[in-house]
Every structure is written in structure tokens, then in C-alpha cells.
PLY file of the C-alpha trace (Angstrom):
ply
format ascii 1.0
element vertex 89
property float x
property float y
property float z
element edge 88
property int vertex1
property int vertex2
end_header
54.71 43.87 -12.38
57.05 42.71 -9.62
55.49 45.21 -7.21
51.97 44.07 -8.01
52.82 40.44 -7.23
54.54 41.45 -3.98
51.62 43.66 -2.92
49.11 40.93 -3.72
51.02 38.33 -1.74
51.32 40.69 1.25
47.60 41.37 1.14
46.95 37.64 1.03
49.13 37.09 4.08
47.38 39.90 5.93
44.03 38.27 5.20
45.24 34.93 6.56
46.53 36.56 9.73
43.25 38.33 10.43
41.16 35.23 9.94
43.47 33.30 12.25
43.15 36.03 14.86
39.35 35.77 14.76
39.28 31.98 14.93
37.04 30.53 17.66
39.94 28.75 19.34
41.58 32.09 20.15
38.67 33.24 22.30
39.18 32.23 25.93
35.43 32.31 26.62
34.78 29.35 24.29
36.08 26.87 26.85
33.49 28.01 29.41
30.45 27.77 27.13
27.73 25.28 27.97
27.12 22.61 25.29
23.98 24.34 23.89
25.78 27.70 23.76
28.76 26.06 22.08
26.46 24.65 19.36
25.14 28.15 18.67
28.64 29.66 18.79
29.96 27.10 16.29
26.94 27.53 14.00
27.33 31.32 13.94
31.08 31.04 13.28
30.51 28.58 10.43
27.52 30.37 8.92
27.32 33.34 6.57
28.59 36.67 7.90
25.86 38.82 6.40
23.57 40.76 8.71
24.05 41.88 12.27
25.37 39.61 14.97
21.92 39.52 16.55
20.32 38.40 13.27
22.97 35.72 12.75
22.54 34.37 16.29
18.74 34.37 15.96
18.83 32.58 12.61
21.29 29.93 13.73
19.48 29.36 17.04
16.16 28.97 15.25
17.74 26.50 12.81
19.18 24.43 15.67
15.77 24.31 17.41
14.00 23.32 14.18
16.57 20.57 13.54
16.05 19.23 17.07
19.63 20.00 18.11
18.44 22.40 20.82
15.30 22.59 22.94
13.23 25.75 23.02
13.75 26.08 26.76
17.55 26.12 26.33
17.58 28.31 23.22
17.37 31.81 24.70
19.85 31.40 27.58
22.27 29.58 25.30
21.96 32.27 22.62
22.66 34.99 25.20
25.69 33.09 26.47
27.00 32.56 22.93
26.40 36.23 22.11
28.48 37.34 25.09
31.34 35.17 23.89
31.01 36.29 20.26
31.12 39.95 21.36
34.20 39.41 23.53
37.47 40.69 22.06
0 1
1 2
2 3
3 4
4 5
5 6
6 7
7 8
8 9
9 10
10 11
11 12
12 13
13 14
14 15
15 16
16 17
17 18
18 19
19 20
20 21
21 22
22 23
23 24
24 25
25 26
26 27
27 28
28 29
29 30
30 31
31 32
32 33
33 34
34 35
35 36
36 37
37 38
38 39
39 40
40 41
41 42
42 43
43 44
44 45
45 46
46 47
47 48
48 49
49 50
50 51
51 52
52 53
53 54
54 55
55 56
56 57
57 58
58 59
59 60
60 61
61 62
62 63
63 64
64 65
65 66
66 67
67 68
68 69
69 70
70 71
71 72
72 73
73 74
74 75
75 76
76 77
77 78
78 79
79 80
80 81
81 82
82 83
83 84
84 85
85 86
86 87
87 88
């Protein structure tokens, strides 16, 4: 029983460390994003992680345009910029 509790707590710590490593603040490219690209980046990071990155970016960008947070003319370049940052290690 003692080993199960220790293993579970170690796995929990490992999960916390990985999520902290993938946090948006750890990516140096975030500071250089334009405001529209940053909105998309933040929405993708906060949204569900199902589907491909392309699908997630498309969905979040479309939602931001429909909500009036982003204009259609800024949507594509901002999505491409956010995608480059999201793909960066």
C-alpha cells in the first residue's frame, strides 16, 4: 500500500511539472505576438485539447470573429502567427 501511495504522488508531481513546462508564459515567442494573435493563442491554450492543432486554431479563431473580438481581415494572419508560436518548442 505504501508503494502505491508513493507511486501515485510521484505521478501527480510529474503531471504538474509537465503542465508547468507547457504553460504559455514559458514560450519566448508569446511576448512578440501581435494583440490579435495573442487573443488566438490564449483562446487555444484555454480551450479543449481535442483535435489537431489546426482544428483548434480554426475553431477558436472563428469563435473570436463571431464574437466580434477579431476582424475577418486580421483573422488569418493572426492565426498563422499564433500557430507558429504554438508549434515552437
